[in-house]
C-alpha positions in Angstrom: 135.7 156.6 105.7 136.0 160.1 104.2 137.4 162.9 106.5 134.4 165.0 106.5 131.7 163.2 107.9 133.6 162.5 110.3 134.6 165.3 111.5 131.0 166.8 111.2 129.7 164.2 113.2 133.6 164.2 115.8 132.2 168.6 115.8 128.3 167.3 116.0 128.6 165.1 119.8 131.1 168.4 121.1 128.3 171.0 120.4 125.7 168.3 121.8 128.2 167.8 125.1 128.7 171.3 125.5 125.0 172.3 124.5 126.1 175.1 121.7 122.3 175.0 119.7 125.0 178.1 117.3 127.3 175.1 116.6 125.2 172.9 115.9 123.8 175.0 114.0 126.1 175.2 111.6 126.5 171.3 110.7 122.3 170.9 109.6 120.5 171.4 106.3 117.7 173.8 107.2 116.1 171.3 107.0 117.1 168.6 108.9 114.8 166.2 109.8 115.3 163.8 113.2 113.5 160.0 113.8 112.3 159.5 117.4 113.5 155.7 118.3 110.6 154.2 116.7 109.6 152.6 120.6 109.4 155.9 122.6 105.9 156.4 120.1 107.5 160.2 119.5 106.6 161.7 115.7 109.6 162.7 113.9 110.4 165.6 113.8 111.5 168.9 110.8 113.3 171.4 110.8 116.7 173.0 111.8 115.4 174.2 114.9 112.5 172.1 115.6 115.0 169.2 116.1 117.6 171.5 117.6 115.6 172.5 120.8 114.0 168.8 120.9 117.5 168.2 121.8 117.7 170.8 123.5 114.6 170.1 126.4 115.4 167.1 126.1 119.2 167.5 127.3 117.3 169.3 129.9 115.3 167.1 132.0 119.5 166.6 132.9 121.6 167.7 134.9 124.8 165.5 134.2 124.7 164.4 130.3 127.1 162.8 128.7 127.4 161.7 125.6 130.4 160.1 124.6 131.3 158.0 120.9 132.2 155.0 121.1 132.0 153.4 117.6 131.7 155.6 114.1 131.4 153.4 110.5 130.2 155.7 108.0 128.5 153.5 104.5 127.8 155.8 101.4 125.9 159.1 102.7 125.4 157.5 106.2 127.8 157.5 109.7 126.6 155.0 112.2 126.9 156.1 115.2 127.9 153.9 118.8 127.2 156.6 121.7 127.3 156.1 125.4 124.5 158.2 127.2 125.5 158.9 130.5 124.4 161.0 133.6 121.6 161.7 136.1 118.2 163.1 136.6 117.5 166.7 137.1 117.5 167.3 141.1 117.9 164.4 142.6 117.2 161.9 140.1 118.9 158.6 139.8 122.0 158.1 137.8 121.9 155.9 133.7 124.1 154.7 131.3 122.8 154.1 128.6 124.3 153.1 125.4 122.2 153.6 122.0 123.2 154.2 117.7 122.2 156.8 115.6 122.7 156.9 112.2 122.6 160.2 110.2 122.7 160.6 107.2 124.7 163.5 105.6 123.9 166.2 101.7 127.5 168.1 101.2 129.0 167.5 104.5 126.0 168.6 106.9 123.7 166.3 108.5 120.3 166.1 107.1 118.7 163.1 108.3 119.0 161.6 111.4 117.5 158.0 113.0 117.6 157.2 116.9 118.3 153.7 117.6 117.9 151.8 121.1 119.6 148.2 119.9 122.3 148.5 118.5 121.6 145.5 116.3 119.0 146.9 114.4 120.9 150.3 113.4 123.2 147.7 111.8 120.7 146.9 109.7 119.2 149.5 108.7 122.9 150.6 108.1 123.2 148.0 106.0 125.8 146.4 107.9 124.3 143.4 108.9 123.1 140.6 107.1 
């Protein structure tokens, strides 16, 4: 695995957990694109600031949001991350614990594209890691 790409991913999720938009921005290309899981029915988000705002807005919906990297797989310029997200809704919202996947594409040590997957098998296939 490329230690540089893995370090970028480690720093990314660290920034997400502490809600550090500036640290996130340092890791992302200005033209960063985020493609949410297709089941959510949301359009892709384009531009570093818009992607950061997308994640910040999402995080604000929860009081206690934790993101844990469970597994990291690299293939070429892509890094597939199995993520466990848990927490509770704002106010007295119910708790949740989900396992999802993010497929990140990096170029020259920065994030250029990310894709969200609610189904880890689909993410493995998208990364070319499943027959």
